[in-house]
C-alpha positions in Angstrom: -74.2 137.3 -167.7 -72.7 134.0 -168.7 -74.3 132.8 -172.0 -74.4 129.2 -170.8 -76.6 130.4 -167.9 -78.9 132.2 -170.4 -79.7 129.3 -172.8 -77.9 126.2 -171.5 -76.6 125.3 -175.0 -73.1 126.7 -174.8 -73.2 128.1 -178.3 -71.7 131.5 -177.4 -68.8 130.0 -175.4 -66.8 126.9 -175.5 -67.9 124.4 -172.8 -64.9 122.8 -171.2 -64.4 119.8 -168.9 -62.1 120.5 -166.1 -60.9 117.7 -163.8 -62.4 114.3 -163.2 -66.1 114.4 -163.1 -67.2 110.7 -163.1 -68.0 109.1 -159.8 -65.7 106.1 -159.2 -68.1 103.9 -157.3 -70.8 103.3 -159.9 -73.8 101.2 -158.9 -73.6 97.6 -159.6 -76.4 95.2 -160.4 -78.5 94.8 -157.3 -77.0 98.0 -155.8 -78.6 101.3 -155.0 -79.6 102.1 -158.6 -81.4 98.7 -158.8 -83.0 99.3 -155.4 -84.6 102.5 -156.6 -86.1 100.7 -159.6 -87.4 98.0 -157.3 -89.2 100.6 -155.1 -90.7 102.2 -158.2 -91.9 98.9 -159.6 -93.6 98.0 -156.3 -95.2 101.4 -156.1 -96.5 101.3 -159.6 -98.6 98.3 -158.6 -100.6 100.6 -156.3 -103.7 102.1 -158.0 -103.1 105.4 -156.2 -99.9 106.0 -158.1 -100.2 108.2 -161.2 -98.0 107.7 -164.2 -95.0 109.9 -164.7 -96.1 113.4 -165.7 -94.0 116.3 -166.9 -94.2 119.3 -164.6 -94.0 122.3 -167.0 -95.8 125.5 -167.6 -98.6 123.7 -169.6 -99.1 120.9 -167.2 -101.0 120.9 -163.9 -100.1 117.3 -163.0 -97.5 116.9 -160.2 -94.4 114.8 -160.9 -94.4 111.0 -160.4 -93.7 109.7 -156.9 -90.4 108.1 -158.1 -88.5 109.1 -161.2 -86.1 106.9 -163.0 -82.9 105.8 -161.4 -80.3 108.5 -160.8 -77.4 108.6 -163.2 -74.3 108.4 -161.1 -71.8 108.8 -164.0 -73.3 111.3 -166.4 -70.4 113.7 -167.5 -72.9 115.8 -169.6 -74.2 117.4 -166.4 -70.8 118.7 -165.3 -69.3 121.0 -168.0 -68.2 124.6 -167.3 -67.8 127.3 -169.8 -64.5 129.1 -170.0 -66.0 132.1 -168.3 -67.5 130.1 -165.4 -64.2 128.3 -165.0 -62.4 131.6 -164.7 -65.0 132.9 -162.2 -64.6 129.8 -160.1 -60.8 130.2 -160.1 -61.2 133.8 -159.0 -63.4 132.7 -156.1 -60.9 130.0 -155.1 -58.1 132.5 -154.9 -60.2 135.1 -153.1 -61.2 132.6 -150.4 -57.5 131.8 -149.9 -56.9 135.5 -149.3 -59.7 136.0 -146.8 -58.6 135.5 -143.2 -62.1 134.5 -141.9 -63.2 132.0 -144.6 -62.1 128.4 -144.5 -61.0 126.8 -147.8 -63.8 125.4 -149.8 -63.8 122.7 -152.5 -63.3 123.3 -156.2 -66.9 122.0 -156.7 -68.2 124.7 -154.3 -66.2 127.4 -156.0 -67.9 126.4 -159.3 -71.3 126.3 -157.5 -70.8 129.8 -156.3 -69.5 130.9 -159.7 -72.7 129.6 -161.4 -74.9 131.3 -158.9 -73.2 134.7 -158.5 -72.2 135.1 -162.2 -68.9 136.8 -161.7 -69.5 138.7 -158.4 -66.6 137.3 -156.6 -67.0 139.4 -153.4 -70.6 138.3 -153.1 -69.5 134.7 -153.5 -66.9 135.0 -150.8 -69.3 136.6 -148.4 -71.8 133.8 -149.1 -69.1 131.2 -148.4 -68.6 132.9 -145.0 -72.3 132.9 -144.3 -72.5 129.2 -145.2 -69.5 128.5 -142.9 -71.2 130.2 -139.9 -74.5 128.7 -140.7 -72.9 125.3 -140.5 -71.2 126.2 -137.2 -74.5 127.6 -135.7 -76.4 124.5 -136.6 -73.8 121.7 -135.9 -73.6 120.8 -139.6 -70.5 118.7 -140.4 -71.1 118.8 -144.2 -70.5 115.1 -144.7 -72.5 112.3 -146.2 -72.9 110.5 -142.9 -74.0 113.7 -141.2 -76.5 114.3 -144.0 -78.1 111.0 -143.3 -78.4 111.8 -139.6 -79.8 115.3 -140.2 -82.3 114.5 -143.0 -83.6 111.4 -141.1 -84.1 113.6 -138.0 -86.0 116.3 -139.9 -88.3 113.8 -141.6 -88.9 112.1 -138.2 -89.9 115.6 -136.8 -92.2 116.3 -139.8 -93.2 112.8 -141.1 -96.0 114.1 -143.4 -94.4 117.3 -144.7 -91.8 116.1 -147.1 -93.5 114.0 -149.7 -91.2 113.1 -152.6 -87.9 113.8 -154.3 -87.5 112.6 -157.9 -85.5 113.2 -161.0 -87.2 114.4 -164.3 -85.0 113.1 -167.2 -86.8 115.1 -169.9 -86.2 118.5 -168.2 -83.0 117.3 -166.5 -84.0 118.7 -163.1 -85.2 117.5 -159.7 -88.6 117.9 -158.1 -89.3 118.2 -154.4 -92.9 117.9 -153.2 -94.1 118.8 -149.7 -97.3 119.4 -147.8 -97.5 123.0 -146.4 -100.6 122.1 -144.3 -98.6 119.6 -142.1 -96.0 122.1 -141.0 -96.1 122.8 -137.2 -95.1 126.4 -136.4 -95.3 125.4 -132.7 -92.5 122.9 -133.3 -90.5 125.5 -135.3 -90.4 127.9 -132.4 -88.4 125.6 -130.2 -84.6 126.2 -130.6 -83.6 122.6 -130.8 -86.2 121.8 -133.4 -85.4 125.0 -135.4 -81.8 123.8 -135.5 -83.0 120.4 -136.7 -84.9 122.2 -139.5 -81.9 124.2 -140.6 -79.6 121.3 -140.7 -82.0 119.1 -142.6 -82.9 121.8 -145.0 -79.2 122.5 -145.7 -78.7 118.9 -146.9 -81.9 119.0 -148.8 -80.6 122.1 -150.6 -77.5 120.0 -151.3 -79.7 117.4 -152.9 -81.2 120.0 -155.1 -77.7 121.0 -156.2 -76.0 117.8 -157.0 -74.3 118.7 -160.3 -73.6 121.9 -162.3 -76.5 121.3 -164.7 -79.0 121.3 -161.8 -77.2 124.3 -160.1 -77.6 126.2 -163.4 -81.2 125.2 -164.1 -82.6 125.1 -160.7 -85.1 122.6 -159.2 -88.9 122.6 -159.0 -90.8 122.7 -155.7 -94.3 121.4 -155.6 -96.5 122.3 -152.6 -99.8 120.9 -151.4 -102.0 123.7 -150.0 -105.5 122.2 -149.6 -106.7 122.9 -146.1 -104.0 125.4 -145.3 -105.2 127.5 -142.3 -103.5 130.9 -142.0 -104.5 131.2 -138.4 -102.6 128.0 -137.5 -99.8 127.9 -140.0 -98.9 131.6 -140.5 -96.3 133.0 -138.2 -94.8 136.2 -139.6 -91.9 136.3 -137.2 -91.0 132.7 -137.9 -91.2 133.3 -141.7 -88.9 136.3 -141.3 -86.6 134.2 -139.1 -86.5 131.4 -141.7 -85.8 134.1 -144.4 -82.7 135.2 -142.4 -81.5 131.6 -142.2 -81.4 129.1 -145.1 -83.2 131.1 -147.7 -80.6 133.9 -147.5 -77.6 131.6 -147.0 -77.7 128.7 -149.4 -77.1 129.6 -153.1 -80.0 127.6 -154.6 -81.6 128.3 -157.9 -85.3 127.8 -158.2 -86.9 127.1 -161.5 -90.4 127.2 -160.0 -92.3 126.7 -156.8 -95.8 125.6 -157.7 -98.7 125.7 -155.2 -101.6 123.2 -155.7 -105.2 123.4 -154.5 -104.7 126.6 -152.6 -107.9 128.4 -153.2 -108.5 132.1 -153.8 -107.7 133.4 -150.3 -104.5 131.3 -150.1 -103.3 132.7 -153.5 -104.0 136.3 -152.5 -102.2 136.0 -149.1 -99.3 134.1 -150.7 -98.8 136.8 -153.3 -98.3 139.3 -150.5 -96.0 137.0 -148.4 -93.7 136.2 -151.3 -92.5 139.8 -151.2 -90.8 138.9 -147.9 -88.6 136.4 -149.6 -85.4 137.0 -151.7 -86.4 138.0 -155.2 -84.7 134.9 -156.7 -87.2 132.8 -154.7 -90.3 134.9 -154.5 -90.4 135.6 -158.2 -90.6 131.9 -158.9 -93.8 131.4 -156.9 -96.7 130.2 -159.0 -100.3 129.7 -157.8 -103.6 128.4 -159.2 -102.6 124.8 -159.9 -105.3 122.2 -159.3 -105.1 118.5 -158.9 -107.9 116.0 -158.3 -107.3 114.9 -154.8 -104.4 115.8 -152.5 -100.8 115.2 -153.4 -100.3 113.0 -150.3 -102.7 110.5 -151.9 -100.1 110.0 -154.6 -96.9 110.1 -152.6 -97.7 108.8 -149.1 -98.4 105.3 -150.1 -98.9 102.6 -149.1 -98.1 104.1 -145.6 -96.4 107.2 -144.3 -93.5 105.1 -143.0 -92.9 103.5 -146.4 -93.1 106.9 -148.1 -90.5 108.3 -145.7 -88.1 105.4 -146.4 -88.5 105.9 -150.1 -87.8 109.6 -149.7 -84.7 109.0 -147.5 -83.4 106.5 -150.1 -83.8 109.0 -153.0 -82.2 111.8 -151.0 -79.3 109.5 -150.0 -78.6 108.6 -153.7 -78.5 112.3 -154.6 -76.3 113.3 -151.7 -73.9 110.5 -152.4 -73.6 111.9 -155.9 -73.1 115.4 -154.6 -70.3 114.4 -152.2 -68.6 112.1 -154.7 -68.5 114.9 -157.3 -67.3 117.4 -154.6 -64.5 115.0 -153.8 -63.5 114.2 -157.4 -64.0 117.5 -159.3 -61.0 119.8 -159.8 -60.6 123.2 -161.4 -57.1 122.3 -162.5 -54.2 124.7 -162.5 -54.7 128.4 -162.9 -55.0 129.4 -166.5 -54.6 133.2 -166.2 -53.1 135.7 -163.7 -55.4 136.1 -160.7 -56.3 139.5 -159.4 -55.0 140.5 -156.0 -57.6 140.2 -153.2 -57.1 142.2 -150.1 -59.8 141.8 -147.5 -58.0 143.5 -144.6 -59.6 146.9 -145.2 -63.0 145.6 -146.3 -63.9 142.4 -144.5 -67.3 140.7 -145.3 -69.5 141.1 -142.1 -69.8 138.0 -140.0 -73.1 136.3 -140.4 -74.4 137.1 -137.0 -73.6 140.8 -137.4 -75.1 140.7 -140.9 -78.3 139.2 -139.6 -78.5 141.8 -136.7 -77.9 144.6 -139.2 -80.6 143.3 -141.5 -83.1 142.9 -138.7 -82.6 146.5 -137.7 -82.8 147.7 -141.3 -86.1 145.8 -141.9 -87.4 146.5 -138.4 -87.6 142.8 -137.7 -87.7 142.0 -134.0 -87.5 138.3 -133.1 
C-alpha cells in the first residue's frame, strides 16, 4: 500500500512532480471561471438556496448547489510519490507489451497506478475493459464528445442529476442526484442504455479530474424520499449496470450518502449494496435526513436552468481533465522495467469476461 494513499500527507515517501502539470489556457477575466461565479451569485439571491455546508461524517446537510470556481492551475493536486511514479511507469510499459490494448496516456497510467496500488496486471486488464467499453458505447473519449454525451444523458433524465460542485475544504467533488426520478423502463431500451453508459463514463471522468481527487475519491449524495421499490427496483438492470460502468471505470468513492430514505429503504439498500463491488458498496451510508427534498435546493429556479448550471460545472471539470491528460508526462524511465509477456496469459476480452461472470454468478439477462 502506497503511504500517500493511506494518509495523503506524503510523510513516508518523497512526493515528486513529474512532467508539466499546469493547464496552459487559464481562465481570463470574464471567462469560464468568472461565469461560474456569476451563476453562483445569481443563485444565492434565491431564498431556496442554502449556504455552503461541509459534507462530512458529522454533518447531515448536503453540499451547496454551486461550489467556488474550479482551480484550473493548481499544481498541489498533481504530485505523485516515487512509488506511484514507478507503478505508473510499469503500467505504461506493460500496456506497450500487450497486443490487445491500445496505448493510453501517461495521465491514465498514473490514474490506474493510484487505483490499483501496484497490481500491474489488474491495471492492464482494466485498461482493456475500458477500451472495449468505449467501443461498445461509441465513446470517443474527447472533450467535444463528452459535451455531446453528457448533454444527451441529462436530456434523457432531466431531473435525476442535480448538482456537481467542488468542496475546497475537503478538496473533493460532490455529485448529487435524485434516485426517485430514474426510469427503469427507459434503461431497458438498448439505445438509452448506451446513452447512460456514455454519459456516466464522462461523469466518472469529472469525478477523476486530478490525482488528488483520484486518490481521495468523490462524494455521492442521493435523494431517496418517495423511492418506490416496485417502480424503481429492477434486479436484472442493477446487475447489468454492475457489469458495465461500476466494474469498468477505476473510480474511488469516499462516500455515497442517502438522504430521506426511511426505514424500509435503508433495509433494502443494505441488502442490495452486496451486489456492488466492495469498493463501492462499502461506502454506502444511510440514515441522513434533510428538511425538504434535495431538489428544492438544486433544481432552482427551474429544471432547465439547473440543467444548464450542471452542464457548465461538468464542462469545466472535463476541460481540466483533458488538459491535464494532454500535458502530464511521466518523463523518462528511471529504473529498468520488468519484462511483460502476455502471449501465454492474455487478459480476457471484456465481452468474454462479462459472459464468464454472468455464468459464475448465475446472472441471466
